[in-house]
C-alpha positions as CSV (number, residue, x, y, z in Angstrom):
1,M,79.5,91.1,86.5
2,N,78.2,94.6,86.0
3,R,81.5,95.9,87.5
4,T,83.5,93.8,85.2
5,V,81.7,94.8,82.1
6,L,81.7,98.5,83.3
7,G,85.7,98.1,83.7
8,A,86.1,96.7,80.4
9,V,84.3,99.5,78.9
10,I,86.1,102.1,80.5
11,G,89.4,100.5,79.6
12,L,88.5,100.5,76.0
13,L,87.4,104.1,76.0
14,L,90.7,105.3,77.7
15,A,92.7,103.2,75.0
16,A,90.7,104.7,72.3
17,A,91.2,108.1,73.8
18,G,95.0,107.3,74.1
19,L,95.1,106.3,70.6
20,F,93.1,109.5,69.1
21,W,95.5,111.6,71.3
22,W,98.7,110.0,70.0
23,Q,97.8,110.1,66.2
24,G,96.8,113.7,66.5
25,R,100.4,114.6,68.1
26,A,101.8,112.5,65.1
27,A,100.0,114.7,62.7
28,V,101.5,117.8,64.3
29,E,105.0,116.5,64.4
30,S,104.7,115.6,60.6
31,A,103.8,119.3,59.5
32,A,107.2,120.2,60.9
33,P,109.6,122.1,58.5
34,P,112.1,120.1,56.8
35,P,115.9,120.3,57.8
36,P,118.1,122.6,56.1
37,T,119.7,121.6,53.0
38,L,123.4,122.0,52.3
39,A,122.8,125.2,50.2
40,E,121.0,126.9,53.2
41,I,124.1,126.3,55.6
42,P,126.2,129.3,55.7
43,A,129.9,129.0,54.5
44,E,132.9,129.4,57.0
45,A,133.2,133.0,56.1
46,D,129.7,133.6,57.2
47,L,130.1,131.9,60.4
48,E,132.7,134.4,61.5
49,A,130.1,137.1,61.2
50,I,128.1,135.3,64.0
51,P,128.5,136.7,67.3
52,T,130.5,134.2,69.8
53,E,129.1,132.8,73.3
54,D,130.9,135.7,75.1
55,G,129.1,138.4,73.0
56,D,132.1,139.3,70.9
57,G,130.4,140.7,67.6
58,L,127.1,141.3,69.2
59,L,125.5,144.6,68.2
60,G,123.6,146.4,71.0
61,P,124.1,147.0,74.7
62,A,126.4,144.8,76.7
63,L,125.2,141.6,77.9
64,P,124.5,141.3,82.0
65,Q,127.1,139.3,83.8
66,V,126.2,136.0,84.8
67,D,126.6,134.9,88.7
68,E,128.9,131.9,88.7
69,D,128.0,130.5,91.8
70,T,125.2,128.0,91.7
71,R,122.9,126.9,94.3
72,E,125.4,124.0,95.4
73,E,128.2,125.9,95.1
74,R,127.0,128.6,97.7
75,R,125.8,125.5,99.9
76,F,129.4,124.3,99.6
77,N,130.8,127.8,100.4
78,R,128.6,128.2,103.9
79,L,130.1,124.9,104.9
80,D,133.6,125.7,104.1
81,R,134.7,127.9,106.7
82,N,138.4,127.9,106.0
83,R,138.0,128.2,102.2
84,D,140.3,125.3,101.5
85,N,137.9,123.8,99.2
86,L,137.4,120.6,101.3
87,I,134.5,120.3,104.0
88,N,135.7,118.1,107.0
89,R,133.5,116.8,109.9
90,N,134.1,119.7,112.3
91,E,132.8,122.3,109.7
92,V,130.0,120.2,109.0
93,L,129.1,120.1,112.6
94,Q,129.9,123.7,113.3
95,T,126.7,124.7,112.2
96,R,124.9,122.7,114.8
97,V,127.0,123.6,117.7
98,A,124.8,126.3,119.1
99,A,121.6,124.3,118.9
100,F,123.3,121.7,120.9
101,R,124.9,123.9,123.5
102,K,121.3,125.3,124.2
103,L,120.0,121.9,124.9
104,D,123.0,120.5,127.1
105,R,122.5,122.2,130.1
106,D,125.2,120.6,132.3
107,G,128.1,121.4,129.7
108,N,129.3,118.0,129.6
109,N,129.0,117.6,125.5
110,L,126.4,114.6,126.2
111,L,122.7,115.2,125.7
112,S,120.9,113.0,128.0
113,F,117.2,112.1,127.7
114,E,116.5,114.4,130.8
115,E,118.1,117.6,129.2
116,W,116.1,116.8,125.9
117,A,113.0,116.2,127.8
118,V,113.3,119.4,129.8
119,A,114.0,121.4,126.7
120,T,111.1,120.0,124.9
121,S,108.6,120.5,128.0
122,N,109.7,123.9,128.3
123,R,109.1,124.5,124.6
124,F,105.7,122.9,125.0
125,K,104.8,125.2,128.1
126,G,105.9,128.2,126.2
127,A,103.4,127.3,123.5
128,D,100.4,126.3,125.8
129,A,99.3,130.0,126.2
130,D,96.1,129.3,128.4
131,G,98.1,126.5,130.7
132,N,95.6,123.6,130.1
133,G,98.3,121.0,129.2
134,Q,96.9,120.8,125.6
135,L,97.6,122.7,122.4
136,T,94.9,124.2,120.2
137,R,95.4,124.6,116.4
138,K,96.0,128.4,117.3
139,E,98.8,127.7,119.9
140,F,100.4,125.0,117.7
141,A,100.6,127.5,114.7
142,A,102.4,129.8,116.9
143,T,105.2,127.3,117.4
144,R,106.2,127.4,113.7
145,P,109.5,128.9,113.1
146,D,109.9,132.3,111.5
147,R,110.8,131.7,107.7
148,K,113.7,133.9,106.3
149,A,112.2,136.3,103.8
150,Q,112.8,134.8,100.0
151,P,114.9,137.5,97.9
152,R,112.7,138.9,95.1
153,C,113.6,138.0,91.6
154,K,115.7,140.3,90.0
155,C,114.5,140.2,86.7
């Protein structure tokens, strides 16, 4: 019974707090300046004095050039080896060939369970510094792959 009453009281308090917060936001937004009237909008002749998006008519130093490659374009270009603006299956798989060949010991282009198990076991043995068959937190932390250095901001 007490939990039900307590839950109802907390629910009402949260609803009241939300209502006051919402009303406070509405009051701030109502104080916004009105939109410009037609008399305040510049005439067509005045629009020619405004600089264009490429910077023509801008006073001061020239605008810095923007790198057009986005993150997705750079990722696409890494996979598109022959630069034909198409990625085929071989180009996608080519990035994984070296890692696969390390695991494929007999060179038959088939990765058997035994080949995978040997590679995993060898990796575990390499990480187990004291040779007791168990990894401590410190030994496990040593197995983390090295991260590439993140480029600094060129601001």
